[in-house]
N, C-alpha and C positions, 0 to 999 in steps of 0.2 A: 561503582561497585556493585556487585551480584552477591546477593545472600542467598544460601540453601539451608533449609529448615526441614528436616528428616523427623519422621514419626512412625509409630507403628511395630517396632520392635518390640522383643519380650521373651517369655520363656513358653515353650509350647512342647505338647508330648510328640514322639514320633506318629507320623501319619497325620498330624494336624496342619493348620492352615495359618498364615498370616498376610497381612496386606500392608505394605510400606508405602508411605506417601514422602514425597518430596516436594515443598513448595518453593519456587524460585521468585525472587524479587528484586527491585533495583534496576540497573540498566541492562534490560533483558533484550535489547535490539541485538540482532546478530545471533541471538542463543538458538542453535538448529538442532544439535545432538544432545539428547539427554539419556541418562543411563545410570545404571547400578553395577558397582562393583563391591568384591567382598575380601576381606582379609582374616583367616583363621589365625589362631596362635601359633607362632612360628613357621608361617608360610607367607608367600608373598601376596601382594593384592592381586586379583584376578577380575576379569571382565565376568559379570553376570549376563547383562544384557543391555542392548541400547535401542534407541528409537529415534528417528529423525522427525524433522517437522511435516513430512509428509506420512508418517506412519510407517514407514519401512524399519523392521526390526531385525535385530541378530541377537542371537543368544549363543551362551557358552553350549558346546555339543552336549556336555553332561547335564544339562539342565533343561534341554528341551523337553516339552511335554508336561513339565511339573510348575515351571515357572511362567507367568505371563506379564510383559511390560506393557503399559499404556499410558497415555497422556491426554492431559485435557488442556488445550491451549488457551482456553478462556480463562482458566484458573492458574496458567503458569505452573502447572503441577505434573510430576510423573508418578506412576504407581508402579509396585512390584506386586504382584498376586503369587504367593508362595504355597504351592499344594503338595501334599503327601511329603512333608518335611520329614527329613531323616538326621541322626545325630551329625552327620558329616557337614551339614548345611550350618552347623554353629559357626558363627563368625560376627565380626562387625561389617556392617554393611554401609557402604557410602555411596551417596548421589554425586553423580558428575554431569556439569553441562559444558558443552564446548561452543564458544563464540567463534563462528567461521569467518566472520568479518574482521575481528580483532586477532583472530589466533590464539586466544586465550583460553584456558581450562579453569574451571572452579568446582571445589569439593565442599560437600557437607561436611558436618562434624562426625558422623557416623552413627549408627543404632545398632544395638547388641541384639541378635538373634541366637537364642539358646534353645538347641533342640535336645531335651532330655526326658526320660521319664522318672 
């Protein structure tokens, strides 16, 4: 089994920053791709960013330049630095990891990010 524990969400004013963390534990053999997705009220879950074991990154086009994904393989942790936050960034942010050996997918419980004045 794989466990994902997210942290770092909260309430922030427009223009502010937040850093999300997702610590992965358990059977991590084969975990290659780590990423973040988000789901706003009434909308489908959407990709925010992903990062591979070799630190190749992929971002949603609308978020490039404001969000940065990174990972610390020694800590089995993936981060999402979010800058210049806008009210439309309000959503539940979910950590996701993909096991490329077992072809399985794991999700965190989600962390709420609210951007409001």
